[in-house]
C-alpha positions in Angstrom: 136.9 121.3 48.9 134.0 122.6 46.8 130.7 121.0 47.8 128.8 119.0 45.2 125.4 120.5 44.7 122.8 117.8 44.1 119.8 118.2 41.8 116.6 118.8 43.7 115.2 115.5 45.1 111.8 114.4 43.7 108.9 114.0 46.1 108.9 110.2 46.0 112.5 110.2 47.3 111.7 112.6 50.2 108.4 111.0 51.2 108.6 107.2 51.3 104.8 106.9 51.9 103.0 106.8 48.6 101.3 110.1 47.9 98.2 109.2 45.8 96.0 109.4 48.9 97.2 113.0 49.6 93.8 114.1 48.7 90.4 115.0 50.2 87.9 112.1 50.4 85.4 113.9 48.1 87.8 113.7 45.2 87.6 109.9 45.5 83.9 109.9 46.0 83.3 112.1 43.0 85.7 109.9 41.0 83.8 106.8 42.0 80.5 108.5 41.0 82.0 109.4 37.6 83.0 105.7 37.2 79.6 104.5 38.2 77.9 107.0 35.9 80.0 106.1 32.9 81.5 109.6 32.7 85.0 108.8 33.8 86.3 109.2 30.3 84.5 112.5 29.6 87.2 115.1 28.8 87.5 118.0 31.2 89.5 121.2 31.5 90.4 122.5 34.9 92.3 125.7 35.9 94.2 126.4 39.1 94.2 130.1 40.0 93.6 132.6 42.8 91.2 135.5 43.1 93.3 138.1 45.1 97.0 138.8 45.5 98.2 138.0 49.0 99.4 140.6 51.5 97.3 143.3 49.7 100.1 143.3 47.2 100.3 144.1 43.5 101.4 140.7 42.2 102.0 137.0 43.1 104.8 134.6 42.2 103.9 131.1 41.0 105.9 128.4 42.7 105.7 124.6 43.1 105.7 123.4 39.5 108.8 121.2 40.1 107.0 119.2 42.7 103.8 119.1 40.8 105.7 117.5 37.9 107.2 115.0 40.4 103.7 114.2 41.8 102.0 113.7 38.4 104.9 111.6 37.1 104.7 109.3 40.0 100.9 109.3 40.3 99.6 105.8 41.0 97.8 103.8 43.7 99.9 101.3 45.7 98.2 98.0 46.9 98.4 99.4 50.5 96.4 102.5 49.3 93.7 100.3 47.8 93.6 98.1 50.9 93.0 101.2 53.0 90.2 102.5 50.7 88.6 99.1 51.0 88.2 99.7 54.7 86.1 102.9 54.3 82.4 102.5 55.0 79.2 104.5 54.3 76.5 105.2 56.9 74.9 101.8 56.3 78.1 100.0 57.2 78.8 98.9 53.6 82.0 99.7 51.7 82.2 103.1 50.1 83.9 101.7 47.0 83.3 98.5 44.9 86.2 96.2 44.6 86.0 96.6 40.8 86.5 100.3 41.2 89.6 99.8 43.4 90.9 97.4 40.7 90.3 100.1 38.1 92.3 102.5 40.3 95.2 100.0 40.6 96.2 100.5 36.9 95.4 104.2 36.7 98.2 106.5 35.4 97.7 110.1 34.3 96.8 110.2 30.6 96.1 113.9 30.0 97.8 117.2 29.4 99.1 119.8 31.8 100.1 123.3 30.9 101.6 125.7 33.5 103.3 129.0 33.8 107.1 128.4 34.4 108.0 128.3 38.1 108.9 131.8 39.3 106.5 133.5 37.0 104.8 136.7 38.1 101.0 136.1 38.0 97.9 138.0 38.8 94.3 137.2 40.0 92.2 134.9 37.8 95.1 133.8 35.7 95.5 130.0 35.5 98.8 129.0 37.0 98.1 125.4 36.0 95.7 123.9 33.4 94.7 120.3 33.4 93.0 118.6 30.4 92.2 115.0 30.3 89.7 112.3 31.5 87.3 113.9 34.0 88.1 111.3 36.7 91.8 112.1 36.6 91.3 115.8 36.6 89.1 115.4 39.6 91.6 113.3 41.5 94.4 115.8 40.9 92.5 118.8 42.4 93.6 118.6 46.0 97.2 117.5 45.5 97.8 120.2 42.9 96.3 122.9 45.2 98.5 121.6 48.0 101.6 121.7 46.0 101.0 125.1 44.4 99.3 127.2 47.0 101.7 127.4 49.9 105.0 127.6 47.9 103.4 130.4 45.8 102.4 132.3 49.0 105.9 132.0 50.5 107.7 132.8 47.2 105.6 136.0 47.0 106.4 136.9 50.6 110.1 136.3 50.0 110.2 138.5 47.0 108.5 141.3 48.9 111.1 141.0 51.7 114.0 140.9 49.2 112.6 144.0 47.5 112.4 145.8 50.8 116.1 144.8 51.5 117.0 146.7 48.3 119.5 144.1 47.2 121.1 143.3 50.6 121.4 139.6 51.6 118.3 138.0 53.1 118.6 134.7 55.0 115.8 132.2 55.8 116.0 131.5 59.5 112.5 130.1 59.7 112.8 126.3 60.2 112.1 126.3 63.9 109.1 128.6 63.4 107.6 126.6 60.5 104.3 124.7 60.6 106.0 121.3 61.0 108.5 119.5 58.7 106.2 119.7 55.7 105.8 123.5 56.3 109.5 124.0 56.4 110.9 122.1 53.4 108.7 123.6 50.6 108.9 127.0 52.3 112.7 127.0 52.2 112.5 126.0 48.5 110.0 128.8 47.8 112.0 131.4 49.8 115.0 130.7 47.6 112.9 131.0 44.4 111.5 134.3 45.7 115.0 135.8 46.2 116.2 134.8 49.7 119.9 134.2 49.5 120.5 131.2 51.9 118.8 129.1 54.5 119.6 127.8 58.0 117.7 124.7 57.1 120.4 122.0 56.6 118.0 119.4 55.2 116.7 121.8 52.7 120.2 122.7 51.7 121.0 119.0 51.3 117.9 118.1 49.3 117.6 121.2 47.1 121.1 122.6 46.9 120.3 125.9 48.6 123.3 127.7 50.2 123.4 127.1 54.0 124.2 129.8 56.5 123.9 130.2 60.2 125.3 131.8 63.4 125.0 130.6 67.0 122.4 130.8 69.7 122.1 132.6 73.0 122.6 129.2 74.7 126.2 129.1 73.5 127.0 132.4 75.2 125.1 131.4 78.4 127.0 128.1 78.7 130.2 130.0 79.5 131.3 132.1 82.5 131.4 135.3 80.4 130.6 136.4 76.9 134.1 137.1 75.8 135.1 133.6 76.6 132.2 132.2 74.7 133.1 134.2 71.6 136.8 133.2 71.9 136.0 129.4 72.1 133.6 129.7 69.1 136.4 131.5 67.2 138.9 128.8 68.0 136.4 126.1 66.9 135.6 127.7 63.5 137.7 130.8 62.8 136.3 130.9 59.2 132.7 131.3 60.2 132.4 133.8 63.0 129.2 135.8 63.3 128.8 136.6 66.9 125.3 137.0 68.5 125.9 140.1 70.7 122.7 140.8 72.6 122.7 138.1 75.3 123.5 140.6 78.0 124.2 144.1 76.6 124.4 144.6 72.9 127.0 147.3 72.8 129.2 145.5 75.3 128.7 142.4 73.2 129.9 144.3 70.1 133.0 145.4 72.0 133.7 141.7 73.0 133.3 140.7 69.4 135.8 143.3 68.4 138.3 141.9 70.9 137.9 138.4 69.5 138.0 139.8 66.0 141.4 141.3 66.7 142.6 137.9 67.9 141.2 136.3 64.7 143.2 138.7 62.6 146.4 137.8 64.3 145.6 134.2 63.3 145.0 135.2 59.7 141.2 135.2 59.7 138.4 137.8 59.6 135.3 138.2 61.7 132.3 137.9 59.3 129.9 139.8 61.4 127.8 140.5 64.5 124.1 139.7 64.9 121.5 141.9 66.6 118.4 140.0 67.8 116.6 142.4 70.1 116.3 146.0 71.1 116.2 149.2 69.0 117.8 147.7 65.9 118.2 151.1 64.2 120.0 152.7 67.1 122.1 149.6 68.0 123.2 149.1 64.4 124.2 152.7 64.0 126.2 152.6 67.2 127.6 149.2 66.4 128.7 150.4 63.0 130.6 153.3 64.6 132.3 151.0 67.0 133.3 148.5 64.3 134.6 151.2 62.0 136.7 152.8 64.7 138.3 149.5 65.5 139.2 148.9 61.9 136.4 146.4 61.1 134.7 148.4 58.4 134.1 145.2 56.3 132.4 143.4 59.2 128.7 143.0 58.5 125.9 143.7 60.9 123.2 141.0 60.8 119.7 141.6 62.2 116.9 139.2 63.1 113.9 139.5 65.6 110.5 139.2 63.9 111.5 141.1 60.8 109.3 141.4 57.6 109.2 143.7 54.6 107.4 146.5 56.6 109.9 146.5 59.5 112.8 146.4 57.1 111.5 149.4 55.2 111.0 151.2 58.5 114.5 150.5 59.7 116.0 151.7 56.4 114.0 154.9 56.7 115.5 155.3 60.2 119.0 155.0 58.8 119.8 151.5 60.2 123.3 150.2 59.4 122.2 146.6 58.8 123.9 144.6 56.0 122.2 141.2 56.3 118.6 140.4 57.2 117.7 137.1 58.9 114.0 136.4 58.6 112.2 133.7 60.5 108.5 133.6 61.6 107.1 136.4 59.4 108.5 134.7 56.3 108.3 131.0 56.8 104.6 131.2 58.0 103.5 134.1 55.8 102.5 135.5 59.2 100.2 138.3 58.1 98.3 136.1 55.6 99.0 132.4 56.2 96.9 131.1 53.3 96.6 131.9 49.6 93.1 131.6 48.2 93.9 129.2 45.3 91.0 127.3 43.7 90.7 124.7 41.0 87.7 125.0 38.7 86.2 123.1 35.8 85.9 125.4 32.7 85.1 123.1 29.8 84.0 119.5 29.1 83.0 117.2 26.3 82.3 113.6 25.4 85.4 112.1 23.7 85.6 113.6 20.2 82.5 115.7 20.8 81.8 119.4 21.0 82.9 121.5 24.0 80.5 122.5 26.7 81.2 125.5 28.9 79.9 125.3 32.4 79.7 128.3 34.6 79.5 128.7 38.4 77.3 131.6 39.5 77.7 133.5 42.8 76.2 136.6 44.5 79.9 137.7 44.7 81.1 138.8 41.2 84.6 137.8 42.0 83.5 134.2 42.5 81.7 133.7 39.2 83.9 131.3 37.2 85.3 131.9 33.7 84.6 129.3 30.9 86.9 128.1 28.2 90.3 126.5 27.6 92.2 129.5 29.0 95.6 130.8 28.0 97.4 134.0 29.3 98.8 136.5 26.8 101.2 139.1 28.3 101.8 142.3 26.4 105.0 144.3 26.8 105.8 148.0 26.4 109.4 149.4 26.6 110.7 146.1 28.0 108.2 146.0 30.9 105.0 144.0 31.5 102.1 146.2 30.3 98.9 144.1 30.7 97.6 140.6 30.5 94.8 139.0 28.5 93.1 135.7 29.3 91.7 134.1 26.2 90.1 130.9 25.0 92.6 128.8 23.1 89.9 127.6 20.8 89.3 131.2 19.6 92.7 132.9 19.7 92.7 136.7 19.6 93.2 138.7 16.5 96.1 141.1 15.9 94.1 144.0 17.4 92.5 142.2 20.3 90.5 144.0 23.0 91.0 143.2 26.7 88.1 143.8 29.0 88.4 144.1 32.8 86.3 141.2 34.2 85.1 143.4 37.1 84.4 146.6 35.1 83.5 146.1 31.5 84.0 149.8 30.7 87.7 149.4 31.2 89.3 148.1 28.0 92.6 147.9 26.3 93.3 147.4 22.6 96.6 145.8 21.4 98.2 147.1 18.3 99.2 144.8 15.5 102.8 145.0 16.4 102.5 145.0 20.2 105.0 142.4 21.6 103.5 139.6 23.6 104.1 136.2 25.1 101.7 133.3 25.9 102.5 132.2 29.5 101.1 128.7 29.8 103.6 126.2 28.3 103.2 122.4 27.7 104.3 120.3 30.7 102.5 117.0 30.0 101.1 115.6 26.8 99.1 112.4 26.9 100.4 111.6 30.3 104.1 112.0 29.4 106.3 114.9 30.7 107.5 117.0 27.8 109.0 119.8 29.8 112.7 120.0 30.8 112.5 121.0 34.4 115.0 123.7 35.1 117.3 123.5 38.2 116.6 125.7 41.2 119.2 128.3 40.3 117.6 128.7 36.9 114.2 129.0 38.5 115.5 131.7 40.9 117.2 133.6 38.1 113.9 133.5 36.0 112.0 134.8 39.0 114.4 137.7 39.4 114.0 138.6 35.8 110.2 138.4 36.0 110.3 140.9 38.9 112.7 143.2 37.0 110.1 143.5 34.3 107.4 144.7 36.7 107.1 148.5 37.2 108.2 149.5 40.7 104.8 150.9 41.5 103.4 147.4 41.2 106.0 146.0 43.6 105.6 148.6 46.3 104.1 147.3 49.6 101.7 150.0 50.4 98.9 150.8 47.9 100.5 149.2 44.9 99.4 150.1 41.4 96.9 147.6 40.0 98.3 145.7 37.1 95.8 145.4 34.3 94.4 141.9 33.6 91.3 141.2 31.6 89.4 138.8 29.3 89.7 138.8 25.5 86.5 140.4 24.2 85.2 137.1 22.7 85.8 135.2 26.0 84.2 138.1 27.9 81.1 137.9 25.7 80.9 134.1 26.1 81.0 134.5 29.9 78.4 137.2 29.8 76.1 135.1 27.6 76.4 132.1 29.9 75.7 134.2 33.0 72.5 135.5 31.4 71.4 132.1 30.3 72.0 130.7 33.8 70.2 133.6 35.4 67.3 133.3 33.0 67.1 129.6 33.8 67.0 130.4 37.5 64.1 132.8 37.0 62.1 130.2 35.1 62.6 127.7 37.9 61.6 130.3 40.5 58.3 131.0 38.6 57.5 127.4 38.4 
């Protein structure tokens, strides 16, 4: 019987507790201050982006938009949320929030616009993955939940894509549930793993909720619960002859492979085939080579060798260089936790504001670190192509779109510039998702997102995808936006100097 694949479950079906309070308190205190100051309706533009690729890599993969859409669609405060907020007190013992403000929140729904890169897009530092435009108070309240819903999935999707690249097309399985940072670390991670290229998951709940293919083997405890290994394999084969991947390293790996062969021969007599053997410890290169010889000599050339045991893209690359005969890679801790960099530095910054119907103002955040100076404007990303591959990206202000021969300037080195020809093919990456509070985007299913991510990676030059010292993909500001940023920095620095003299 062919299983029926369900559409991905929206967040409000997975989490029964209302999610509007999934935020930091300062989002609510700032919202309250905007309400008190009469600036709640001021229009603001916010961008969600990151400053450095994770894992010292050459690219990142945007993930989480499906769940962002679910969150924004369902955004509202339940009576129980407001009852809780009414219990919060300041240092004088009085309520933090007026009852009239809580009443205001009770009818709030998102009224603004959201633009985003499609889920699975390849993105680079400083490029907005999500742009929010709307009432200042609402843009403020969305900051923490949007960061929460975009940051971790993007990190894991990026890691998964790196591991899949190292596997060179061979199947990769997500074995990470038991290693994840809790339930809420496991479910979005399994989703992101699949977007990034992993082929299946051992996480049964993720398979049910999201329609991800589900795969698994058995544990050492199964073997240890029998008098001997061969008996354990035989009983497992009798129970499910159509799903036999034997874990062979409980005692001696090579003896375990011989026992698997014996049971595999019994399976054949019954009309079934042994799927594979799994190595989970020891010298994986040597053991896989010896195991392959044993299997081939016994007539099991189609039997696959699975490997697990703290694998990541670097160890997979090393094993391949050593000539390992591994066909399927089971990845747990190093993938599900993004072990070597367990956080992605996403931020959410205000880049423009105006009074309703007024002129735009462009604020700028200064820093002693050049990388932390914000970029003003209502930003869009334009990606240029050459010979069917991504060539470079330009960030520009939508209010002043670039001309046919636009100049792109590196934000960290103004001497590095690129000029697009009049016929240079390009695509603007941010697409409309919400308009005036209503979703206008047809959310693709998970298989379509995964296919899109695969195509995005195909369009990257291999030097950008390599793990060690990747080529830096060119990203810059359109010349007009670069000049605006420079002018605002100079104005702010000059203002600081005047204050200092005073």
